[in-house]
C-alpha positions in Angstrom: -5.1 14.8 17.2 -8.3 16.1 15.7 -6.6 17.7 12.8 -5.1 14.3 11.7 -6.5 12.5 8.7 -8.3 9.6 10.4 -9.8 7.0 8.1 -12.5 5.4 10.3 -12.0 2.2 8.3 -12.6 0.2 11.5 -16.2 1.2 11.1 -16.4 0.4 7.3 -16.7 -3.1 5.9 -14.9 -3.7 2.5 -12.8 -0.6 3.1 -9.7 0.3 1.1 -7.3 -1.7 3.2 -9.5 -4.9 2.9 -9.9 -4.4 -0.8 -6.2 -3.8 -1.2 -5.6 -7.5 -0.3 -8.4 -9.1 -2.3 -7.0 -11.8 -4.4 -3.6 -11.5 -2.7 -4.0 -12.6 0.9 -7.0 -14.1 2.8 -7.7 -11.2 5.2 -10.8 -11.2 7.3 -10.7 -7.5 8.3 -8.3 -4.6 7.6 -8.0 -1.1 8.8 -5.7 1.9 8.9 -5.8 4.7 11.5 -4.6 7.4 9.2 -4.4 8.4 5.6 -0.8 9.0 4.5 0.2 11.9 2.3 3.7 13.0 1.6 4.7 16.2 3.3 1.9 16.0 5.9 2.0 15.4 9.7 1.4 11.7 9.5 4.5 11.3 7.4 6.5 13.4 9.8 5.4 11.3 12.8 6.3 8.0 11.1 9.6 9.4 10.0 10.5 10.6 13.5 9.4 7.2 14.9 11.5 5.2 12.5 14.5 7.3 11.9 14.8 9.9 14.7 14.8 7.5 17.7 11.5 8.9 19.0 10.0 5.7 20.1 7.5 7.4 22.4 5.6 8.4 19.2 4.9 4.7 18.6 3.5 4.1 22.1 1.3 7.2 21.9 0.0 6.3 18.5 -0.6 2.7 19.6 -2.6 3.9 22.6 -4.8 6.1 20.3 -5.2 3.3 17.8 -6.3 1.0 20.6 -8.9 3.5 21.7 -10.2 3.9 18.1 -10.4 0.2 17.5 -12.4 -0.3 20.7 -15.2 1.9 19.2 -16.2 -1.0 17.0 -16.2 -4.8 16.9 -13.1 -4.8 14.7 -11.0 -6.6 17.3 -13.8 -9.2 18.0 -12.2 -12.7 18.4 -8.6 -11.5 17.7 -6.3 -13.7 19.8 -3.1 -11.7 19.6 -1.3 -9.0 17.7 1.8 -9.8 15.7 3.9 -6.7 14.8 5.8 -6.9 11.5 9.4 -7.7 12.6 12.6 -5.8 11.7 16.0 -7.5 11.3 18.1 -7.6 14.4 20.8 -5.4 12.8 18.2 -2.6 12.3 16.8 -3.2 15.8 20.3 -2.8 17.2 20.6 0.6 15.5 17.1 1.8 16.3 16.9 0.2 19.7 13.3 -0.9 19.1 10.8 -2.2 16.5 8.4 0.6 15.8 5.6 -1.8 15.0 6.1 -3.5 18.4 5.8 -0.1 20.2 2.5 0.5 18.4 1.3 -3.1 19.2 2.2 -2.5 22.8 0.1 0.6 23.0 -2.9 -1.2 21.3 -2.4 -4.1 23.8 -2.5 -1.8 26.8 -5.8 -0.4 25.8 -7.5 -3.5 24.4 -6.0 -6.2 26.7 -5.1 -8.3 23.6 -1.6 -9.5 23.9 1.1 -8.9 21.3 3.8 -11.4 20.5 7.2 -10.8 18.9 8.5 -14.4 19.0 6.2 -15.9 16.2 7.3 -14.0 13.1 11.0 -13.4 12.6 12.8 -11.4 10.0 15.9 -13.5 9.6 17.3 -12.0 6.3 18.4 -8.4 6.1 16.9 -6.7 3.1 17.7 -3.5 1.3 15.5 -0.5 1.9 12.1 -0.8 0.3 11.5 2.9 0.0 12.3 3.5 -3.7 11.3 0.1 -5.0 8.4 -0.9 -7.2 5.9 -3.4 -5.8 7.5 -6.2 -7.8 10.9 -5.3 -6.6 9.7 -5.2 -3.0 8.1 -8.7 -3.3 11.3 -10.0 -4.8 13.4 -8.3 -2.1 11.2 -9.9 0.6 11.2 -13.5 -0.6 12.5 -15.8 2.1 13.0 -12.9 4.5 10.5 -14.0 7.2 10.2 -17.3 9.1 7.7 -18.5 11.6 8.9 -19.7 15.0 6.7 -21.3 17.6 4.1 -22.3 15.0 2.0 -24.0 17.6 1.0 -20.6 18.8 -0.6 -19.9 15.5 -2.8 -22.9 14.9 -6.4 -22.1 15.1 -5.8 -18.5 16.2 -7.0 -15.2 14.7 -3.9 -12.9 14.4 -3.9 -9.2 13.9 -0.8 -8.5 11.8 0.3 -4.9 12.4 2.6 -2.7 10.3 3.3 1.0 10.3 2.5 1.9 6.7 0.8 0.3 3.8 2.3 1.2 0.4 2.7 -1.7 -2.0 1.6 -4.3 0.5 4.6 -6.5 -0.2 5.7 -6.7 3.4 2.3 -7.6 4.8 1.7 -10.0 1.9 5.0 -11.8 2.5 4.5 -12.0 6.3 0.8 -12.8 6.1 1.2 -15.6 3.6 3.6 -17.4 6.0 1.2 -17.0 8.9 -1.9 -18.3 7.1 0.0 -21.4 6.2 -0.2 -22.4 9.8 -4.0 -22.8 9.9 -4.8 -19.4 11.3 -7.0 -16.5 10.4 -5.5 -13.1 9.7 -6.6 -9.5 10.0 -4.5 -6.5 9.2 -4.0 -3.1 10.9 -1.7 -0.4 9.7 -1.0 3.0 11.2 -1.2 4.7 7.8 -2.3 4.1 4.2 -2.0 6.2 1.1 -5.2 7.5 -0.5 -5.9 5.3 -3.5 
């Protein structure tokens, strides 16, 4: 994996992921394992994970991400990992939530549990791929809900997604979570170079 474009944001305060959410969402820490660029290997891995039923990629990347995060105090006081959910119809087609596979890999390395029964995607949305940021935010309104909110109160949650593009998904999901008196940090597999 040495030829992959690692960001090392877990070692850098006020990095690009953290700055991305300034003024949008109260994020304590943020990181990305990779830079994302169209036509490169990271895009291919994410595409195969999401659309080619190659779930093992998510587990392997999660294990590596966990190792990387353990190099710093990024995970200090994180209580649990919440993978961004997908709608049950998409999960039925894909047979897994790619973010949950990544979270499982991180959890195996770090010992921090991940939970899938806190944040639920209850409304199916159209694909976000070709939408502007404003269209994505509008598309995601009222899409997520929190279940078992008692698990969130007073906790520090690591919200995990596969890729950060416009931030609309993480912003929508994160804004729900912080409403339950918890702290939030963000980790993504890949982020574009800004």
